[in-house]
N, C-alpha and C positions, 0 to 999 in steps of 0.2 A: 446351577455348576454346568461347565462345560462338559460334555461328554467325552470319556476316553480319556480323562487324568485323574487319578487317585490321589497323586501327590503334587504339591507346589513346588515350583522353582523359587519362588520368593513369596513372602508373606509378610504382610505389613500391618502392625497392630498399633493400639495406643493413640488412634488418630480420631480426629473429628473430620469424617470424610462427607463432603458436600457431593454427591455423586452427579447431580444434575440429570437423575433419572426419575421422572415423576412417579414412578409404581414403588420406588425405594430410595427415596430423597437423601438419606443420612444413615451412616454406618460407622462402627468402630475400627474395621478391619477388612481386608481384602487380600485374595491369593491370586496369584499370576502362575501361568504354566506356559511356555513356549511364547512369551512375548503378549500373551493375551489373558485378560481378567477371567478367572477360573471361578471365583465365587466373591461374594460381598455380604458383610454381616457383623454379627459381634465378634469380640476377640475369643471367646471358646470355640464357638462353632469354625471358625476360619483356622484357628491352631489346629485343629484335628487333621487338616491338610498337611500338616507339616511331616518331612521324613529326614532320612539321614543326610540327603543333599540340599536341604531347603536352606534357603539364605532368608533368616527373620530379621526384620526391621522394627524397631519400637521407636515410635515418633515422640512419645512422652506428651501426648496430648496435643500435637501441632495439628494445623487445619490442612487439609488435602482438598484440591480440586481437580478436575479432570484437567488434562493439558490444555492449554489455551490456544486459540485457532485464530489466526490474521487473515480475512478475507482479500487483502490488498495490500502488498507491498512491492519493493523491487530489491530484494535481498542480495542479488548480485551485485548490482550497482553499489549497496551499501557496503558489501564485503569488499568490492574494489577500492572505494575511497578509503576504507579504513586500513588496507594495506599499502596502497600505492600513491594515493592522491592528496594535495592540499587541502587542509580542512580550516574554513573560518567560519566564525558565527554569522548566522543571519541577522543578528543585530549590531556587527562590526561597521564601524564608519569608513568612508571611502579612503581614508588616509590608513586605517587599520589593515584593508585589503591589499592595498599597494605595498605597504611594508611586509606584509606576509609574502607577497609575491616576489618580492626583492631577495629575502631570505631564502626562499626556494629556489630561485634560479641561480643564486651563489654556490649552491650546492650540486647543481646539474652538469653533466658533459654538455659540450657544445651541441646544438640541434636538437636538444632534447625539449619537449614541450612541457610547460607549467599547466598541469589540469587539477582543477578541483571545485570545490564548492563551500558555501553556499551564500552568496550576497542576497540582501533582502530585496523583495521584488519591489517595495515600496521606493527604492533607490534610483528606480529607471530614470527618472527626471535630472536626479544629480549625475548619474554617469553619461547621461546623452549630452556631452560636452567635449569638443575637441581637445581642450586643454587637459582634462581628466584622462583622455586617451593617450596624450604625449607624456604623462606622468606614468602612466602603465607601461608605455614602450620604455620609457628610460628604466624604470624597475625591472623590466625583463631582461635587460642586457643581452638582447639579440634572440631569446627565446620565444617561440610561439605561445601564447598565452590564451586558455579558454576556461572561463569560469562559469559555473552554472548557478542559477537563482535559486531562491529557496521552494519555488514551485517545481522546477525541474523543466520550465516550459521556455524559459528564455537564457541568453547568453551573454556573457560580456567577453569580447576577445581583443587582442591588440592588434596592432597592423599586421604582423608577421603572421598571425593565425587567419586573419582575414583573407590575406594574400593566398595562403596556402589552401584555403577552403573556396576560392573562386569568387570571394564576395567582392572584392574591389573591383570585378570586371562586370557586375551587374550594373545595369542602368534603370532598374527598376526593383521591384520585390520577387522573390520567388514564390512560386505557388503554395499557399498556406503559411506564408511568413511575412515579416516586415523587417526592412533595415532602416534602423533609427539614423536619421541625417541631420547636418546643421543647415544653416541657411544657406550654404554654398551647394548642398548637395552631397558633400562628403560623409562617408559613414561615421559614426562616432564610436562604433565598437559595440553597442547594444544590439543586439540581433534575437528577434522574436521569433517564436516557434521554428518552422522549417528554415530561416535564415540561420539560426544558431546550430541546427543539425548539419549544415554544410560545412562548418567548422570541426564539429565533433567527429563528422566522417572522415575529413581528411586527416586528423589527429591518429584515428585509428588505422588509415592506410600506411601510416609510417613504421608500423611495428607490428610484426606477426606474432600472434598469441595462440599458443597450442592448447589442446584440449584441457590440460593440467592446469594452465592459467584460470581458465574459466571454472573448472571444478574447485580451485582453491578459493577462489573468489565467492562461490556459493557456499562452501563450506564453511568460510568466515563469517558470512551471513548469519548463517544457521546457529554458528557457535554465539553470535551475538544475541539472536532470537531466544536461545536456551536460558540466556542470562533473565529473561522475564518469563521464562515459563510457558513460552509458545513452542509446540511440536507440530503443528500443522499451519499451512498457510498457501495462498494463492499467489503466484508470481505475476504480477498484473500486465507484463509487458516482456513475455519471453520471445529471445532471438533463437537462431540454430546453435549460436555458440553457447547460449545459458542452458539449452536442454541438452547440448552434447556433455556439458559440464556436469549437470545433474545425473544424467544416465552412467558416466564414468564414476561418480562416485557411489551410485546405488550397486552398480555391478562390482566394485571394489568393497562393498559392505561399509562405506562412509557415510551414506545418507542416512543420518538420523533425524527425520521430519516426514511428515507427509507432504508432499508438494503437488499443486495441481497448476499446470503452467496455461496461461493465456497468450495464445500466438497471435501477433500483430497483423490485423488487417491492412491498416495504414500507420505511419509513422511521421508525425511532424517535428518530434522534438528530441528522439535519442540518436537518429542517423542511422539507424538498422538498414542494412543493405538488402536483406532478404525479406519481403514482407507480404502478405495477399497469400494467393494459390500456393506460391511455391513453398512458402513457409509451412503452412497450413497441412498440405500434402505429405510432408516431411515429419510432422509431428509423430506419426504413429511408431517411426523406427526409435523414437528416444523413451517409449513406455517401458515401465519397469516396475518392480514390485511396490515402490514407495514414490514415483514419479508418475504422475497422470496427465498427458497433454490433453485436457478434455475441454479447453475453451478457446474461443476466438476473443480477440480483444479488438475494438473499434473505438478510435477517437472521434467523436461526433462534435467536439468543440473544444475550446482552449480555457483560458482562465479569465475571470473579470479584470484584474488589475492590467492586463495587456488588452483588453476590449477584444478578446478572442472567443469567448463565451456567447452565445445566442440566448436572447432574452425576448420576452413578448413585449415588454416596455422598454423604451429607450435608455441608453446610459445617459449620465450627465453630459452635457454639451462640452466640447473640447475643441481647439483649433483644427486638430486634424480631421476629425470625424464629424463635426457639426452637431445640431440639435436633435437628431433623429435617427441616431445611429444604434441598432439593434444588436449589431454582431451577427455572424452567420455559422451555420455547420457545415462540416466541411464534405459532406455530400447530401445529395437530395434523398426525400423519402423513398423514392424508388431503388436508389442504389443501396439504401439500409436495408429494405425488404429483401433484395436478392442476396445479401450476405447472412441475413436471419435465415432464410429458405435454404440456403447453402449449408448452414450449421445443421439445419435439421437433417439434411440429406446425409450428412457426415456423422451424425450423431453426437453433437458437439455443443457444449454450452455458449453463451454468449454474453460478454461484459462489454458495456458500454460508457465510455467517459462522456457523461453529460452533465455540466453543471448549470446552465443557465435554464431557466424554466421553458423555453421554447424548445431547446435540445430534449428535455424530458419527455416534453408532451410529444415531440415527434417518435421518440422511442415507444412511448405506451401507444399511440396512434397505429404505429406499424406492428405491434406486437399483437394487438387487437385484430388487425386486419388478416396477419398470419394464422392467428388461432381460429379466426371465424372459417378461414379457408381449409385448414389442413386439421382443425379438431384439437390441436395441440401445440404446444410452444416448446422450445428447447430450455433448459435452465437459463434463465436472464437475470443479468444483475444492472441496475443503473449505478454506476460508481461514480460515487461521490453527491450526486444528486443534491446538491447545497440548496438549491431554489426550486421549490415545485409549487406550483400554483395551486392554491386550494382545492380548485374543481379536480385536480387530478391526483390528490393524495389518497382517495379510496381506490384508484384504478389499480395501485400496486397489489392490494391484497385480492382485489377481483380478478385481476389477470395471472397472478402468481408470479408477478416480477418482484425480485428480491432487491432490498434496498441497501446497497453497499456504502456504509457511511464512514467518514474517515474524522478524527480529530486533527488539528484543535479548532474544529470549525465549529465545535460546540459552545465554546467559550471565548471571551476577550483575549484577544493576541494582537501583534502588530498586523496580521494578516487582515483583521477584522478593520483596522484603519484604512487599509489600501482598498477593501472593499467599499468603505463609504466614501472614499474618493473618487469614486467611477460609477457608483450606483446612487439613486434617490434613496432618502430616509422616509418612512421606515423599513422600506422593501429591502435595503442593503442589510438589515439586521435580522429579515426573517430566513434564517440559515437553520437546515436541518430539523424539518417538522418531526422530530422522533416520537414524541407521544400521539401526534394525529396518525401518523403511519402505522403504529403499533394498534391503536385503537380500532383502525379499519381493517385489521387483519393482516398486514404486510410482516413479512419476515425482515427483521433487522440483524444484518449481519457485519459486523465490525471489522474495521481494518485501518493499520495504521498511515498506511501511505508512505511508509519509512522508504529511503531516506529525504523524502519530501518533508515529512516532519522529523523534528531532530532525533526522535527517539522513538522506536517500536513499543515501549512501556505501555501495556494494555490498562494498568491502574489509572494512570492519567487519563486515559480515553473513558474509562468508567467513572471515575470522579466527575469528570466534564458532563458524562449523560446525566449523571444522577443531580447535579449541582448547577449545571449549566454556567459556573464561575471557573476560573483560572484555578487549577490545583496546585500550581505553584506559588500563588499569592503576588504574582509580580504585576499582574493587571486587573484593576478593580472591576466591580460590577458583575453583572450578569447578562448573558445573551439570551433572549427571547424564553425566560425562565419557564413560561407556561409548557415548554415542551420536554422537561426534564421528566425522566422515567425512574423506576425502581432500581435498588442494586438488584434485584433478583432478574429482573428485564435486562439489565447492562450487562451483568455476567453471561446472561444467555446468549447475548449478541457476540459475545466472544467464545462461546463454546458451541452450544447446540445450534444457534442461529447461523452461525458463520460454516460450521460443519454441513449443515443442511443445504444451504446454499452453494456450496462447493461439491456436493455429491459424495460427501465422506460421512453422512450420518451413520452408517452402519460400521463405520470404522472407529471413528474417536468422536469425542465430546461429551462424552458421559463414562462414568465408570459403572459398568453392569457387565455381567457375564458374556464373554463372546467378543467385546471391544478390545481393541488394542489397549495394552497396560500403559497409557500414556498419561501422567500425572505430576501435580505441582504441589510442593509443601510451601506453605506461605508463613510468614512470621506471625501472623494475626489472622482472625477471623472476619473477612469483610462484611459478613452479615450481622456481625455485632458491634463494630465501632462506628462513630459518628462519622456522617457523610463527609465532613471536612477531612478527614483521615484517611480515606479511600486511597487517595493518591500518593500516600507513602507507604502502602502495602508493599512488600518485598518479597522476593523468591529465594526460598532456602534451599530448595532442590528442584530439579526438573528430570523427570524419567521419561523416556520414550522406550515403548515395546519392552517395560522391564527392565530396562537398563538406564543406570543413573547417567546423565549427559551433562548435568550441571551441578554444582554445589557451591554455595556462597562461601 
């Protein structure tokens, strides 16, 4: 029991409580005072804490888990897309996307941009055609158009948007990017990595967005997360605007989540104007009760389908890159080490986007050098870490580097086909060695990477972790099934593991006295259903700090 409280504000009874507390794993009831768990136990003991002003909730045998935690998403972008942008399916055809642009353009005032997402990255070759660009220009009816792919690393832009972003003035490629051109050298509209960021930056420069605009985008993103029981998350690419919006929400009592921000060191895809030292040095002014600007974020490589991830073994040969192309990192090991040392100086954690096994190895090698010199490391995440050389798997646990893992990379999807198109088999299928990482002592911290993934639903992710098959049933087969983990381990990745990696283990992720009263009421017990049903688990209620923030 928490000292100083004799009476609860809220008592929850009649529940099957899965606390995720190893010392007290299950209970029937719990009490809350001041937004904090006061006591956990059986119905009779907890009811003794009720008083005249206590709210009592009898859940009638429903299952309760701690509030779920997402270690990697882009909530503000998701909120902005939901509120303001064109949405197309990543499985839509080229014709479907162009038709959607035409409908959107017809409703816009002259000069406004058509902005949206997310065409499938596997369509890059189809879109790399001047006749398709001509169709997009016609559909746009004079409006600039920029559409993000489902990886969020590439853009498809029409001629007006490329002109606004300065792409048409380029004679080569911008640093860290690539302009796809036809045989005559003319841009096709497909813009890889930083080339697309040029257009996104041009779009943002056309309209002033005040702090409330960014606050509302974050608020909407969090409202959507609440539908899935998520009460804590790490914003994986925070800008000044995003942090200002979060700070405003918390100041006004509107931030109903624990948020850890990762401040961008570099940016090849979003077009963020302020990055690196100026952004990181500004972060502290946005700290508040529920917002913690506690990490820096480094993009060390890109994504395999655009051949911008760095690998130890070469990609499959193609006309543009030849037979021995390995990809490259965005910075060398000395620069990476300098940023990690800077994080140590500032008391910040480090989240590194590294997908190829060469990038992952560079992170681990650099972490090892820093620890040998300084005796300690800051909290460190390898984000995505899809491909890890077997020799490097045990180094995560040895060095205390956390594995930030993301669906739908655990089971067959269209993305797997895109990976197989550029990487040799069987290496292309050796994605996310989660079983091996756990067995070697690593902390698995699960995140959605939403809206890069279509949904932040953790139960699809949990089902994929357990079965290594598609929870929706749309894509057959299993992906490296030897790397499946248990239900308990998968749920821990979305609660205690993610909270630990984010520095929130003393705040949320467990239902035990002294922790924030963050919990989710489920429609069934995930520990008692067949594995094939895990992806169908849904949220009945979400509570943050003792207040209900979502009800189905």
